LUMVO-418852 format. One record per residue (C-alpha): x, y, z; residue in three letters; residue number from 1. Coordinates in Angstrom, 1 decimal. Layout:
# LUMVO-418852
+--------+--------+--------+--------+-----+
|      x |      y |      z | residu | num |
+--------+--------+--------+--------+-----+
|      X |      Y |      Z |    ALA | NUM |
...
+--------+--------+--------+--------+-----+
***
This chain:
# LUMVO-418852
+--------+--------+--------+--------+-----+
|      x |      y |      z | residu | num |
+--------+--------+--------+--------+-----+
|   12.7 |   68.5 |   11.5 |    MET |   1 |
|    8.9 |   68.5 |   11.6 |    ALA |   2 |
|    7.1 |   70.6 |   14.2 |    ASP |   3 |
|    6.3 |   68.3 |   17.1 |    PRO |   4 |
|    2.9 |   69.9 |   17.5 |    ARG |   5 |
|    2.1 |   68.9 |   13.9 |    PHE |   6 |
|    3.3 |   65.4 |   14.5 |    MET |   7 |
|    1.1 |   65.2 |   17.6 |    LEU |   8 |
|   -1.9 |   66.4 |   15.6 |    LEU |   9 |
|   -1.1 |   63.7 |   13.0 |    LEU |  10 |
|   -1.0 |   61.1 |   15.7 |    SER |  11 |
|   -4.3 |   62.3 |   17.1 |    LEU |  12 |
|   -5.8 |   62.0 |   13.7 |    SER |  13 |
|   -4.7 |   58.5 |   13.4 |    ASN |  14 |
|   -6.4 |   57.8 |   16.7 |    LEU |  15 |
|   -9.6 |   59.2 |   15.3 |    GLY |  16 |
|   -9.5 |   62.5 |   17.3 |    LEU |  17 |
|  -10.3 |   65.5 |   15.2 |    LYS |  18 |
|   -9.3 |   68.3 |   17.5 |    SER |  19 |
|   -7.8 |   69.3 |   20.8 |    PHE |  20 |
|  -11.3 |   69.6 |   22.2 |    SER |  21 |
|  -11.6 |   65.8 |   21.9 |    ASP |  22 |
|   -8.8 |   65.3 |   24.3 |    PHE |  23 |
|   -7.9 |   66.4 |   27.8 |    ASP |  24 |
|   -6.4 |   69.9 |   27.4 |    CYS |  25 |
|   -4.3 |   69.5 |   30.5 |    SER |  26 |
|   -2.3 |   66.9 |   28.6 |    PHE |  27 |
|   -1.3 |   69.4 |   25.9 |    PHE |  28 |
|   -0.5 |   72.0 |   28.5 |    PHE |  29 |
|    1.9 |   69.5 |   30.1 |    PHE |  30 |
|    3.5 |   68.8 |   26.7 |    LEU |  31 |
|    4.2 |   72.4 |   25.8 |    PHE |  32 |
|    4.8 |   74.0 |   29.2 |    VAL |  33 |
|    7.9 |   76.1 |   29.6 |    SER |  34 |
|   10.3 |   75.7 |   32.5 |    ARG |  35 |
|    8.4 |   75.7 |   35.8 |    VAL |  36 |
|    9.4 |   77.4 |   39.0 |    ALA |  37 |
|    8.1 |   77.3 |   42.5 |    VAL |  38 |
|    8.9 |   80.2 |   44.8 |    VAL |  39 |
|    8.1 |   79.9 |   48.5 |    THR |  40 |
|    6.9 |   82.9 |   50.6 |    GLY |  41 |
|    6.2 |   84.9 |   47.5 |    SER |  42 |
|    3.1 |   87.0 |   48.0 |    ASN |  43 |
|    5.3 |   90.1 |   48.9 |    LYS |  44 |
|    8.8 |   91.4 |   49.1 |    GLY |  45 |
|   11.8 |   89.6 |   47.5 |    ILE |  46 |
|    9.7 |   86.5 |   46.7 |    GLY |  47 |
|    7.1 |   88.5 |   44.9 |    PHE |  48 |
|    9.8 |   90.2 |   42.8 |    GLU |  49 |
|   11.5 |   86.9 |   42.1 |    ILE |  50 |
|    8.2 |   85.7 |   40.6 |    CYS |  51 |
|    7.9 |   88.7 |   38.5 |    ARG |  52 |
|   11.4 |   88.5 |   37.1 |    GLN |  53 |
|   11.2 |   84.7 |   36.5 |    LEU |  54 |
|    7.9 |   85.2 |   34.6 |    ALA |  55 |
|    9.4 |   88.0 |   32.6 |    ASN |  56 |
|   12.1 |   85.5 |   31.5 |    ASN |  57 |
|    9.4 |   83.1 |   30.2 |    GLY |  58 |
|    9.3 |   80.8 |   33.2 |    ILE |  59 |
|    6.0 |   79.4 |   34.3 |    THR |  60 |
|    5.7 |   80.4 |   38.0 |    VAL |  61 |
|    3.8 |   78.9 |   41.0 |    VAL |  62 |
|    3.5 |   81.7 |   43.6 |    LEU |  63 |
|    3.0 |   80.4 |   47.1 |    THR |  64 |
|    1.9 |   81.9 |   50.4 |    ALA |  65 |
|    0.4 |   80.8 |   53.7 |    ARG |  66 |
|   -2.5 |   83.1 |   53.4 |    ASP |  67 |
|   -4.6 |   82.1 |   50.4 |    GLU |  68 |
|   -6.3 |   85.5 |   50.0 |    ASN |  69 |
|   -2.9 |   87.3 |   50.0 |    LYS |  70 |
|   -1.5 |   84.8 |   47.6 |    GLY |  71 |
|   -4.4 |   85.2 |   45.1 |    LEU |  72 |
|   -4.2 |   89.0 |   45.4 |    ALA |  73 |
|   -0.4 |   88.8 |   44.6 |    ALA |  74 |
|   -1.1 |   86.7 |   41.5 |    VAL |  75 |
|   -3.8 |   89.1 |   40.3 |    GLN |  76 |
|   -1.4 |   92.0 |   40.8 |    LYS |  77 |
|    1.3 |   90.4 |   38.7 |    LEU |  78 |
|   -1.3 |   89.6 |   36.0 |    LYS |  79 |
|   -2.7 |   93.1 |   36.0 |    THR |  80 |
|    0.6 |   95.0 |   36.1 |    GLU |  81 |
|    2.6 |   92.8 |   33.8 |    ASN |  82 |
|    0.0 |   91.1 |   31.5 |    GLY |  83 |
|    0.9 |   87.6 |   32.6 |    PHE |  84 |
|   -1.6 |   84.9 |   31.5 |    SER |  85 |
|   -3.3 |   82.4 |   33.7 |    ASP |  86 |
|   -0.8 |   79.8 |   32.4 |    GLN |  87 |
|    2.2 |   82.0 |   33.1 |    ALA |  88 |
|    1.6 |   82.4 |   36.8 |    ILE |  89 |
|   -0.6 |   80.5 |   39.3 |    SER |  90 |
|   -1.1 |   80.2 |   43.1 |    PHE |  91 |
|   -1.0 |   77.4 |   45.5 |    HIS |  92 |
|   -1.2 |   77.7 |   49.3 |    PRO |  93 |
|    2.0 |   76.7 |   51.2 |    LEU |  94 |
|    3.2 |   76.8 |   54.8 |    ASP |  95 |
|    6.8 |   75.4 |   54.7 |    VAL |  96 |
|    6.5 |   74.5 |   58.4 |    SER |  97 |
|    3.5 |   72.3 |   57.6 |    ASN |  98 |
|    4.4 |   69.0 |   55.8 |    PRO |  99 |
|    0.8 |   68.5 |   54.7 |    ASP | 100 |
|    0.8 |   71.7 |   52.6 |    THR | 101 |
|    4.2 |   70.8 |   51.1 |    ILE | 102 |
|    2.8 |   67.4 |   50.0 |    ALA | 103 |
|   -0.2 |   69.2 |   48.6 |    SER | 104 |
|    2.0 |   71.5 |   46.6 |    LEU | 105 |
|    4.1 |   68.7 |   45.3 |    ALA | 106 |
|    1.0 |   66.8 |   44.1 |    ALA | 107 |
|   -0.3 |   70.0 |   42.4 |    PHE | 108 |
|    3.0 |   70.5 |   40.5 |    VAL | 109 |
|    3.1 |   66.8 |   39.5 |    LYS | 110 |
|   -0.4 |   66.8 |   38.2 |    THR | 111 |
|   -0.4 |   70.1 |   36.4 |    ARG | 112 |
|    3.1 |   70.2 |   35.0 |    PHE | 113 |
|    4.6 |   66.7 |   35.4 |    GLY | 114 |
|    8.0 |   68.2 |   36.5 |    LYS | 115 |
|    9.7 |   71.1 |   38.2 |    LEU | 116 |
|   12.7 |   73.0 |   36.9 |    ASP | 117 |
|   13.4 |   75.6 |   39.5 |    ILE | 118 |
|   12.8 |   75.7 |   43.3 |    LEU | 119 |
|   13.4 |   79.0 |   45.1 |    VAL | 120 |
|   13.4 |   78.6 |   48.8 |    ASN | 121 |
|   12.5 |   82.2 |   49.9 |    ASN | 122 |
|   10.1 |   81.8 |   52.8 |    ALA | 123 |
|   11.7 |   82.8 |   56.1 |    GLY | 124 |
|   11.2 |   84.6 |   59.4 |    VAL | 125 |
|   13.5 |   86.9 |   61.4 |    GLY | 126 |
|   13.4 |   84.8 |   64.6 |    GLY | 127 |
|   13.4 |   87.7 |   67.0 |    ALA | 128 |
|   11.2 |   90.4 |   68.6 |    ASN | 129 |
|   12.3 |   93.8 |   67.4 |    VAL | 130 |
|   12.2 |   97.2 |   69.1 |    ASN | 131 |
|   11.4 |   99.2 |   66.0 |    VAL | 132 |
|   11.8 |  102.6 |   67.6 |    ASP | 133 |
|   15.3 |  101.8 |   68.8 |    VAL | 134 |
|   16.2 |  100.3 |   65.5 |    LEU | 135 |
|   15.0 |  103.4 |   63.5 |    LYS | 136 |
|   16.8 |  105.7 |   66.0 |    ALA | 137 |
|   20.1 |  103.9 |   65.5 |    GLN | 138 |
|   19.7 |  104.0 |   61.8 |    ILE | 139 |
|   18.8 |  107.7 |   61.8 |    ALA | 140 |
|   21.9 |  108.5 |   63.9 |    GLU | 141 |
|   24.5 |  106.2 |   62.4 |    ALA | 142 |
|   23.0 |  105.1 |   59.1 |    GLY | 143 |
|   22.8 |  101.4 |   60.2 |    ALA | 144 |
|   22.1 |   99.4 |   63.4 |    PRO | 145 |
|   24.9 |   99.9 |   65.8 |    THR | 146 |
|   23.9 |   97.7 |   68.8 |    ASP | 147 |
|   21.5 |   94.9 |   67.9 |    ILE | 148 |
|   21.5 |   93.6 |   71.5 |    SER | 149 |
|   19.4 |   96.7 |   72.3 |    LYS | 150 |
|   17.0 |   96.0 |   69.4 |    ILE | 151 |
|   16.5 |   92.2 |   69.3 |    MET | 152 |
|   15.1 |   89.8 |   71.9 |    SER | 153 |
|   13.7 |   86.3 |   71.6 |    ASP | 154 |
|   12.2 |   83.3 |   73.4 |    THR | 155 |
|   12.6 |   79.6 |   72.9 |    TYR | 156 |
|    9.3 |   79.5 |   71.0 |    GLU | 157 |
|   10.4 |   82.2 |   68.7 |    ILE | 158 |
|   13.8 |   80.6 |   67.8 |    VAL | 159 |
|   12.1 |   77.2 |   67.5 |    GLU | 160 |
|    9.7 |   78.6 |   64.9 |    GLU | 161 |
|   12.6 |   80.3 |   63.2 |    CYS | 162 |
|   14.5 |   77.0 |   62.8 |    VAL | 163 |
|   11.4 |   75.2 |   61.8 |    LYS | 164 |
|   10.7 |   77.7 |   59.0 |    THR | 165 |
|   14.1 |   78.7 |   57.8 |    ASN | 166 |
|   15.9 |   75.4 |   57.9 |    TYR | 167 |
|   13.5 |   72.5 |   58.2 |    TYR | 168 |
|   11.1 |   74.3 |   55.8 |    GLY | 169 |
|   13.9 |   74.4 |   53.2 |    VAL | 170 |
|   14.9 |   70.8 |   53.9 |    LYS | 171 |
|   11.4 |   69.5 |   53.5 |    ARG | 172 |
|   10.7 |   71.5 |   50.4 |    MET | 173 |
|   13.8 |   70.0 |   48.8 |    CYS | 174 |
|   12.9 |   66.5 |   49.8 |    GLU | 175 |
|    9.4 |   66.9 |   48.3 |    ALA | 176 |
|   10.5 |   68.7 |   45.1 |    MET | 177 |
|   13.7 |   66.8 |   44.2 |    ILE | 178 |
|   11.7 |   63.9 |   42.6 |    PRO | 179 |
|   10.0 |   66.5 |   40.4 |    LEU | 180 |
|   13.2 |   68.3 |   39.6 |    LEU | 181 |
|   14.8 |   65.0 |   38.5 |    GLN | 182 |
|   12.4 |   65.2 |   35.5 |    SER | 183 |
|   14.0 |   68.4 |   34.4 |    SER | 184 |
|   16.9 |   68.7 |   32.0 |    ASP | 185 |
|   18.1 |   71.8 |   33.9 |    SER | 186 |
|   17.2 |   71.4 |   37.6 |    PRO | 187 |
|   18.0 |   74.4 |   39.9 |    ARG | 188 |
|   17.5 |   75.0 |   43.6 |    ILE | 189 |
|   18.2 |   78.4 |   45.0 |    VAL | 190 |
|   17.9 |   79.0 |   48.8 |    SER | 191 |
|   17.8 |   82.4 |   50.3 |    ILE | 192 |
|   20.4 |   82.6 |   53.0 |    ALA | 193 |
|   22.3 |   85.4 |   54.7 |    SER | 194 |
|   25.8 |   86.6 |   55.5 |    THR | 195 |
|   24.5 |   86.3 |   59.1 |    MET | 196 |
|   24.8 |   82.5 |   58.6 |    GLY | 197 |
|   28.5 |   82.5 |   57.8 |    LYS | 198 |
|   30.6 |   80.4 |   60.2 |    LEU | 199 |
|   32.3 |   83.5 |   61.6 |    GLU | 200 |
|   29.0 |   84.2 |   63.3 |    ASN | 201 |
|   28.6 |   80.6 |   64.7 |    VAL | 202 |
|   30.6 |   81.1 |   67.9 |    SER | 203 |
|   30.2 |   77.5 |   69.2 |    ASN | 204 |
|   33.4 |   75.8 |   68.1 |    GLU | 205 |
|   32.0 |   72.3 |   68.0 |    TRP | 206 |
|   29.1 |   73.5 |   65.7 |    ALA | 207 |
|   31.5 |   75.4 |   63.5 |    LYS | 208 |
|   33.8 |   72.4 |   63.2 |    GLY | 209 |
|   30.9 |   70.2 |   62.1 |    VAL | 210 |
|   29.5 |   72.6 |   59.6 |    LEU | 211 |
|   32.9 |   73.5 |   58.1 |    SER | 212 |
|   33.8 |   69.9 |   57.4 |    ASP | 213 |
|   32.5 |   69.8 |   53.9 |    ALA | 214 |
|   33.9 |   66.4 |   53.1 |    GLU | 215 |
|   32.1 |   64.6 |   55.9 |    ASN | 216 |
|   29.0 |   66.8 |   56.3 |    LEU | 217 |
|   25.6 |   65.1 |   56.2 |    THR | 218 |
|   22.0 |   66.2 |   56.8 |    GLU | 219 |
|   22.1 |   64.2 |   60.0 |    GLU | 220 |
|   25.1 |   66.2 |   61.3 |    LYS | 221 |
|   23.4 |   69.5 |   60.4 |    ILE | 222 |
|   20.3 |   68.3 |   62.3 |    ASP | 223 |
|   22.5 |   67.3 |   65.3 |    GLU | 224 |
|   23.9 |   70.9 |   65.4 |    VAL | 225 |
|   20.4 |   72.4 |   65.3 |    ILE | 226 |
|   19.1 |   70.0 |   68.0 |    ASN | 227 |
|   22.0 |   70.7 |   70.3 |    GLU | 228 |
|   21.5 |   74.5 |   69.9 |    TYR | 229 |
|   17.8 |   74.2 |   70.7 |    LEU | 230 |
|   18.5 |   72.0 |   73.7 |    LYS | 231 |
|   21.1 |   74.5 |   75.0 |    ASP | 232 |
|   18.7 |   77.4 |   74.4 |    TYR | 233 |
|   15.9 |   75.6 |   76.3 |    LYS | 234 |
|   18.3 |   74.9 |   79.2 |    GLU | 235 |
|   19.5 |   78.5 |   79.3 |    GLY | 236 |
|   23.0 |   77.5 |   78.4 |    ALA | 237 |
|   23.7 |   79.5 |   75.2 |    LEU | 238 |
|   26.4 |   81.7 |   76.7 |    GLN | 239 |
|   28.2 |   79.0 |   78.6 |    VAL | 240 |
|   28.2 |   76.7 |   75.6 |    LYS | 241 |
|   29.5 |   79.5 |   73.3 |    GLY | 242 |
|   26.5 |   80.0 |   71.1 |    TRP | 243 |
|   25.5 |   83.4 |   69.7 |    PRO | 244 |
|   23.2 |   85.1 |   72.1 |    THR | 245 |
|   21.7 |   87.7 |   69.8 |    VAL | 246 |
|   19.7 |   86.6 |   66.7 |    MET | 247 |
|   20.9 |   83.1 |   67.4 |    SER | 248 |
|   17.9 |   81.3 |   65.8 |    GLY | 249 |
|   18.4 |   83.3 |   62.6 |    TYR | 250 |
|   22.2 |   82.8 |   62.5 |    ILE | 251 |
|   21.9 |   79.0 |   63.1 |    LEU | 252 |
|   19.0 |   78.4 |   60.7 |    SER | 253 |
|   20.8 |   80.3 |   57.9 |    LYS | 254 |
|   24.1 |   78.5 |   58.6 |    ALA | 255 |
|   22.2 |   75.2 |   58.3 |    ALA | 256 |
|   20.7 |   76.3 |   55.0 |    VAL | 257 |
|   24.2 |   77.1 |   53.6 |    ILE | 258 |
|   25.5 |   73.7 |   54.9 |    ALA | 259 |
|   22.5 |   71.9 |   53.5 |    LEU | 260 |
|   23.2 |   73.4 |   50.1 |    THR | 261 |
|   26.6 |   71.8 |   50.1 |    ARG | 262 |
|   25.2 |   68.4 |   51.0 |    VAL | 263 |
|   22.5 |   68.4 |   48.4 |    LEU | 264 |
|   24.8 |   69.7 |   45.7 |    ALA | 265 |
|   27.3 |   66.9 |   46.4 |    LYS | 266 |
|   24.5 |   64.3 |   46.3 |    ARG | 267 |
|   22.7 |   65.6 |   43.2 |    HIS | 268 |
|   25.5 |   66.2 |   40.7 |    LYS | 269 |
|   23.2 |   66.9 |   37.8 |    SER | 270 |
|   21.5 |   69.7 |   39.7 |    PHE | 271 |
|   22.8 |   73.2 |   40.2 |    ILE | 272 |
|   22.1 |   74.0 |   43.9 |    ILE | 273 |
|   23.3 |   77.3 |   45.5 |    ASN | 274 |
|   22.4 |   79.6 |   48.4 |    SER | 275 |
|   22.5 |   83.3 |   48.2 |    VAL | 276 |
|   22.3 |   86.4 |   50.5 |    CYS | 277 |
|   20.2 |   88.9 |   48.5 |    PRO | 278 |
|   21.6 |   91.8 |   50.5 |    GLY | 279 |
|   20.0 |   94.2 |   53.0 |    PHE | 280 |
|   16.8 |   94.7 |   51.1 |    VAL | 281 |
|   14.0 |   97.1 |   52.0 |    ASN | 282 |
|   11.3 |   94.7 |   53.1 |    THR | 283 |
|    8.9 |   94.0 |   56.0 |    GLU | 284 |
|   11.2 |   91.5 |   57.6 |    ILE | 285 |
|   13.6 |   94.4 |   58.5 |    ASN | 286 |
|   10.8 |   96.9 |   59.0 |    PHE | 287 |
|   11.7 |   98.6 |   55.7 |    ASN | 288 |
|   15.1 |   99.7 |   56.9 |    THR | 289 |
|   17.0 |   98.0 |   54.1 |    GLY | 290 |
|   19.1 |   99.9 |   51.6 |    ILE | 291 |
|   18.4 |   97.8 |   48.5 |    LEU | 292 |
|   15.2 |   97.7 |   46.4 |    SER | 293 |
|   13.3 |   94.5 |   46.0 |    VAL | 294 |
|   14.3 |   94.6 |   42.3 |    GLU | 295 |
|   18.0 |   94.6 |   43.3 |    GLU | 296 |
|   17.4 |   91.9 |   46.0 |    GLY | 297 |
|   15.7 |   89.6 |   43.6 |    ALA | 298 |
|   18.3 |   89.9 |   40.9 |    ALA | 299 |
|   20.9 |   87.5 |   42.3 |    SER | 300 |
|   18.5 |   84.7 |   43.2 |    PRO | 301 |
|   16.9 |   85.0 |   39.7 |    VAL | 302 |
|   20.3 |   84.9 |   38.1 |    LYS | 303 |
|   21.2 |   81.7 |   39.9 |    LEU | 304 |
|   17.9 |   80.2 |   39.0 |    ALA | 305 |
|   18.6 |   80.8 |   35.3 |    LEU | 306 |
|   22.3 |   79.9 |   35.1 |    VAL | 307 |
|   23.2 |   77.5 |   32.2 |    PRO | 308 |
|   24.0 |   73.8 |   32.8 |    ASN | 309 |
|   27.6 |   73.3 |   33.9 |    GLY | 310 |
|   27.8 |   76.3 |   36.2 |    ASP | 311 |
|   29.2 |   75.8 |   39.7 |    PRO | 312 |
|   27.0 |   74.2 |   42.4 |    SER | 313 |
|   27.1 |   74.0 |   46.2 |    GLY | 314 |
|   28.2 |   77.6 |   46.7 |    LEU | 315 |
|   27.2 |   80.5 |   48.8 |    PHE | 316 |
|   26.8 |   83.8 |   47.1 |    PHE | 317 |
|   26.8 |   87.3 |   48.7 |    ASP | 318 |
|   24.6 |   88.9 |   46.1 |    ARG | 319 |
|   26.4 |   88.3 |   42.8 |    ALA | 320 |
|   29.7 |   87.2 |   44.3 |    ASN | 321 |
|   30.8 |   83.8 |   45.6 |    VAL | 322 |
|   31.5 |   84.1 |   49.3 |    SER | 323 |
|   33.2 |   81.8 |   51.8 |    ASN | 324 |
|   31.0 |   80.0 |   54.3 |    PHE | 325 |
+--------+--------+--------+--------+-----+
***
């Protein structure tokens, strides 16, 4: 079979164009681009390492961050340390809680690449104030946090931001990127979740029942759970309604992400869509108290992003292993 690049040059010759310089170079970049990935919240930590590992696997990566200066610095660091080209990795600003920046990113990907192959929803927040001194004291004494109620505190504004970022950010990113993923022959969505989001930690029985009913689960029902939780929090009714009272925003937002993964996988059967807990990774979100390196933490999300067609979809992984919800 003839090299498609030769056939393209022949076609250009027939059009009277003598060289690539006579044509829009971005058109050729679109034609020959490798698989393309967007990684949210990727200027540091696990997201940064996911970008590195994907690029090392020949994936063209769009690194994103809220802070443009930090994002550009992260891209430059990857280029300097790994020798990645300008085509291999690029930056676009993104705040997953801001629909305008999501729309801007989608337009950028469509214009530059014409498609998307991999979406990694990594951006997230902890959803609590942390007493770092108590946290480190407990770890020093017992090797792990022993009483998080003495470490964590929150407010309605904090948990609302947590839900807006961790759940609605993922949902809106999927809504914006799925049309671009539909142009891929191997579309993948990987969302970073947590074992904290497992249903065993969702103590409200009504919410647990809704989220566990995989057959009848919808995005609207997930939203209903989140809205009811926020309403009860605002009214000071978490305990009386049976919701978690410690790290509740984080637990509910990550449970919603796992549930959303199920819904999207059921709807988009040609996609492979999974969520994953990367483990207790040593990053800023846990004040560098994690036991795994970022390289170890990024390994499972990257593996799920690169699985072959036909692999299972709609699952929750605890690192490399399938876990129950």
